[in-house]
Structures are given as C-alpha cells and as structure tokens.
DOMI-530067 format. One record per residue (C-alpha): residue number from 1; z, x, y. Coordinates in Angstrom, 3 decimals, padded with zeros to 6 digits, always signed. Each point is the difference from the previous one (the first is absolute). Example, Ala and Ser with C-alpha at 12.3 -4.5 7.8 and 13.67 -1.06 7.14 Angstrom:
R loba       pz       px       py
R    1 +007.800 +012.300 -004.500
R    2 -000.660 +001.370 +003.440
***
This chain:
R loba       pz       px       py
R    1 +000.004 +000.007 +000.002
R    2 +000.891 +002.839 +002.349
R    3 -003.344 +001.705 -000.523
R    4 -001.775 -003.237 +000.811
R    5 +002.046 -000.376 +003.247
R    6 -000.757 +003.560 +001.069
R    7 -003.685 -000.548 -000.822
R    8 -000.183 -003.138 +002.163
R    9 +001.731 +001.600 +003.023
R   10 -002.118 +003.155 -000.323
R   11 -003.184 -002.103 -000.096
R   12 +000.999 -001.982 +003.091
R   13 +000.857 +003.232 +001.851
R   14 -003.364 +001.541 -000.954
R   15 -001.910 -003.108 +001.155
R   16 +001.866 -000.127 +003.338
R   17 -000.632 +003.717 +000.623
R   18 -003.668 -000.449 -000.731
R   19 -000.459 -002.984 +002.289
R   20 +002.503 +001.000 +002.718
R   21 -000.032 +003.803 +000.145
R   22 +001.274 +000.231 +003.588
R   23 +003.077 -002.264 -000.370
R   24 +000.852 +000.118 -003.759
R   25 +002.303 +002.977 +000.511
R   26 +002.493 -002.277 +001.806
R   27 -000.012 -002.632 -002.785
R   28 +002.335 +000.149 -002.993
R   29 -000.811 -001.799 -003.228
R   30 +002.630 -000.828 -002.605
R   31 -000.025 -002.349 -002.989
R   32 +002.422 -002.184 -001.901
R   33 -001.749 -001.179 -003.129
R   34 -003.294 -001.512 +001.133
R   35 +001.264 -000.525 +003.598
R   36 -001.120 +002.467 +002.634
R   37 +002.184 +000.692 +003.044
R   38 -001.664 +001.389 +003.171
R   39 +002.053 +001.684 +002.714
R   40 -000.714 +002.309 +002.899
R   41 -001.898 -000.158 +003.280
R   42 -003.587 -000.754 +001.198
R   43 -001.518 -000.255 +003.460
R   44 -001.436 -003.533 -000.061
R   45 +000.511 -003.250 -001.840
R   46 -003.475 +000.301 -001.648
R   47 +001.092 +003.155 -001.807
R   48 +003.152 -001.733 -001.308
R   49 -002.088 -002.873 -001.317
R   50 -002.612 +002.381 -001.500
R   51 +002.648 +001.914 -001.958
R   52 +001.362 -003.236 -001.430
R   53 -003.485 -001.153 -000.945
R   54 -000.740 +003.247 -001.815
R   55 +003.313 -000.211 -001.897
R   56 -000.651 -003.621 -001.048
R   57 -003.473 +000.896 -001.311
R   58 +001.311 +002.774 -002.289
R   59 -000.146 -000.979 -003.698
R   60 +003.470 -000.561 -001.387
R   61 +001.606 -000.963 +003.300
R   62 +001.354 -003.531 +000.042
R   63 +002.033 -000.018 +003.178
R   64 +000.198 +002.034 +003.258
R   65 +002.894 +000.287 +002.432
R   66 -001.343 +001.274 +003.324
R   67 +002.746 +001.606 +002.126
R   68 -002.349 +002.213 +001.997
R   69 +000.933 +000.132 +003.709
R   70 -002.418 +000.052 +002.954
R   71 +000.758 +003.160 +001.982
R   72 +000.365 -000.661 +003.739
R   73 +000.406 +003.605 +001.249
R   74 +000.193 +000.158 +003.748
R   75 +001.683 -003.373 +000.445
R   76 -003.125 -001.958 +000.941
R   77 +000.883 -003.086 +002.068
R   78 -001.219 -003.525 -000.796
R   79 -002.184 +000.052 +003.089
R   80 -001.647 +003.257 -001.055
R   81 -000.491 -001.309 -003.541
R   82 -001.508 -003.250 +001.316
R   83 -002.443 +001.910 +002.198
R   84 -000.982 +002.147 -002.940
R   85 -000.334 -003.045 -002.300
R   86 -002.413 -001.776 +002.349
R   87 -001.937 +003.228 +000.514
R   88 -000.293 +000.326 -003.815
R   89 -001.347 -003.569 -000.258
R   90 -002.391 +000.445 +002.903
R   91 -001.416 +003.326 -001.211
R   92 -000.245 -000.976 -003.668
R   93 -003.412 +000.398 -001.635
R   94 +000.374 -003.736 -000.784
R   95 +000.851 -000.905 +003.580
R   96 -002.808 -002.579 +000.198
R   97 +001.612 -001.931 -002.873
R   98 +003.572 +000.013 +001.411
R   99 -000.743 -000.128 +003.761
R  100 +002.043 -003.190 +000.387
R  101 +003.182 +001.679 -001.351
R  102 +002.785 +001.721 +001.954
R  103 +003.510 +001.089 -000.875
R  104 +003.539 +000.046 +001.348
R  105 +002.782 +002.386 -001.142
R  106 +003.739 -000.644 -000.062
R  107 +002.487 +002.193 -001.815
R  108 -002.771 +001.932 -001.669
R  109 -001.467 -003.171 -001.523
R  110 -003.491 -001.175 +001.039
R  111 -001.077 -003.618 +000.392
R  112 -003.771 -000.557 -000.182
R  113 -001.323 -003.000 +001.922
R  114 -003.404 -001.446 +000.855
R  115 -002.862 -001.289 -002.081
R  116 -002.786 +001.121 -002.310
R  117 -002.851 -001.758 -001.782
R  118 +001.043 +000.454 -003.649
R  119 +002.861 +000.997 -002.303
R  120 -001.521 +003.432 -000.741
R  121 +000.154 +000.897 +003.712
R  122 +003.592 -001.192 +000.151
R  123 +000.932 +002.431 -002.752
R  124 -002.135 +002.709 +001.643
R  125 +002.020 -000.246 +003.227
R  126 +003.201 +000.372 -002.016
R  127 -001.387 +003.095 -001.725
R  128 -001.088 +001.596 +003.290
R  129 +003.367 -000.747 +001.667
R  130 +001.886 +001.692 -002.842
R  131 -001.655 +003.313 +000.958
R  132 +001.873 +000.108 +003.307
R  133 +002.758 +002.561 +000.586
R  134 +003.358 -001.516 +000.904
R  135 -000.507 -003.223 -002.014
R  136 +002.442 -000.723 -002.824
R  137 -001.203 -003.486 -000.980
R  138 -002.816 -002.352 +000.973
R  139 +000.170 -003.795 +000.196
R  140 -003.406 -001.659 -000.143
R  141 -000.101 -003.087 +002.207
R  142 -003.767 +000.021 +000.491
R  143 -001.843 -003.334 -000.296
R  144 -003.375 -000.578 -001.604
R  145 -001.949 -002.108 +002.496
R  146 -003.482 -001.309 -000.628
R  147 -002.229 -003.048 +000.515
R  148 -001.555 +000.306 -003.419
R  149 +000.205 -003.155 -002.183
R  150 +001.093 +000.051 -003.588
R  151 -003.509 -000.742 -001.368
R  152 -001.435 +002.851 +002.061
R  153 +002.733 +002.349 -001.290
R  154 -000.629 -001.052 -003.590
R  155 -003.750 +000.649 +000.352
R  156 +000.635 +003.407 +001.535
R  157 +002.314 +000.952 -002.851
R  158 -002.603 -000.989 -002.603
R  159 -002.748 +001.918 +001.752
R  160 +002.101 +003.135 +000.378
R  161 +001.222 +000.108 -003.622
R  162 -003.564 -000.419 -001.239
R  163 -001.239 +002.694 +002.417
R  164 +002.610 +002.415 -001.373
R  165 -001.245 -000.670 -003.518
R  166 +003.424 -000.977 -001.295
R  167 +000.406 -001.972 -003.217
R  168 +001.123 -003.318 +001.464
R  169 -001.385 -002.561 -002.472
R  170 +003.561 -000.937 -000.986
R  171 +001.441 +000.228 +003.526
R  172 +000.598 -002.888 +002.399
R  173 +001.181 +000.139 +003.613
R  174 +001.596 -003.134 +001.511
R  175 +000.256 -000.017 +003.799
R  176 +002.381 -002.188 +001.983
R  177 +000.546 +000.627 +003.705
R  178 -000.849 +003.687 -000.341
R  179 +002.256 +000.553 -002.989
R  180 -001.851 +001.033 -003.165
R  181 +001.177 -000.369 -003.612
R  182 -001.937 +002.243 -002.372
R  183 +000.071 -001.155 -003.639
R  184 -001.699 +001.131 -003.187
R  185 -000.607 +003.071 -002.147
R  186 -001.512 +003.467 +000.539
R  187 -000.493 +003.013 -002.241
R  188 +002.785 +002.221 +001.374
R  189 +002.605 +000.601 +002.720
R  190 -002.412 +002.113 +002.049
R  191 -002.435 -002.929 +000.254
R  192 +002.857 -002.306 +001.030
R  193 +000.853 +002.413 +002.849
R  194 -003.649 +000.136 +001.150
R  195 -000.309 -003.810 +000.048
R  196 +003.246 -000.534 +001.945
R  197 -000.923 +002.725 +002.511
R  198 -003.447 -001.573 +000.474
R  199 +001.525 -003.453 +000.590
R  200 +002.496 +001.362 +002.504
R  201 -002.838 +001.510 +002.044
R  202 -001.722 -003.368 +000.594
R  203 +000.374 -001.338 +003.535
R  204 +002.359 -002.968 +000.075
R  205 +002.033 +000.915 -003.065
R  206 +003.623 -000.208 +000.989
R  207 +001.714 +000.439 -003.358
R  208 -001.083 +000.743 -003.589
R  209 +001.927 -001.158 -003.064
R  210 -001.060 +002.036 -003.011
R  211 +000.076 -001.915 -003.275
R  212 -002.588 +002.125 -001.791
R  213 +000.575 +001.301 -003.540
R  214 -001.762 +002.578 -002.117
R  215 -001.840 -001.185 -003.061
R  216 +001.705 +000.618 -003.312
R  217 -003.087 -001.155 -001.903
R  218 -003.679 +001.064 -000.195
R  219 -003.087 -001.990 -000.951
R  220 -001.931 +002.945 -001.283
R  221 -003.017 -001.131 +002.055
***
C-alpha cells in the first residue's frame, strides 16, 4: 500500500513540474492513501486551480485537498488589484468576447459583473480573471444576455455539431429560455466534452445541463 501511495504522489509531482516548471518548486505534494494533499504558494489563482486539475487527472487519485495559498508579496491593495484585474480583462486576447465584463475587488476577492453572449464567454472571463496577481478568489456574477429565441438557438446547436463532425445521432438538445439540456449517448468522455463545449459557445446559451452518457454497447456496424 505504501509503495502505491508513494507512486501516486511522485506521479502528481512529476506532472506538476512538467506543466508548471516556474512555480512547481513552491508546491508540496503529499498523499494519504489515494488522497492527494497540495500545499505551498503560487502567484495567481489560475496556477492554484491548474495544480489541482493536474492532481485530479492523475490515475489512482480519488480525492484532492488543495491548501495552496496565493502569494501576495508586496501587500497589493484592493484598488491596485482591481485596476490590474480590469487591465487583464481589457488586454486579453479574447477581449472582444468579454468586452462587456468588468471586475471589483474587496479583501482580495474579485466580483465579475456585466454581460456576455454565451456561457462559454462567461467561463472565459472567469478564466482570464484568475490570471490576475493579487486575486485570491473570483465570484462570477456575469449575465448571459441575448435576443436569440430558443428555436434559433436549437438550430445553431444542430448546425454546429454537424459542422464539427461529431457523432450526434443519439444526442438531443432541448432548449428552454436559453437553458439547454443535452441528453443521449456518445462514444467516450472526450466526445461528451467536445459536445458540451460546442453548445456553450452558441450565442444565447445561458446554461447547459449535461445528461450525456457513454455507450456501453456496440452495434458492430
């Protein structure tokens, strides 16, 4: 059992060092059974979240406790952090997609407000904000605002999934006031992820409920 624990923690450490060479030296990885415990310091929230994602994706890991702290060397004030946050959003390579978003900072926590055209852009703004120095947490209060009707949204979803060449014969998307429920079966988890990402990028989609499953049967055709 001990060897398995050591193997898991060593693998997580190796993966984090490979993906985060500049900050991994300040991260400590320990393991209790199949649970990984992360401690240490990183510069921005995005790095903390990335380390946790890497740990969770490591085979054999069933749980991750993330105690990594955001380093705030220099005592950055909320006003300075807020200015930097809005500069990050404005200068993002995706600025055209999140131009209706701004942020406020209080006690090191950021609140994102404003509007975007789809759920994917809402998540994108959150991702960009998490790259800002001086931000410990981000609350996403962005609204998805559009004039698109449900029938139009449904047609756009169908067209996009077909254009991407995804296997969607057993997939249905039900749209109600911008909220989409995706049902059915696909060949694997990777295809589920592609379908959900594609739906979230459609203008007017406010929320996506994923009820897709992978097939556990094959026709042989």
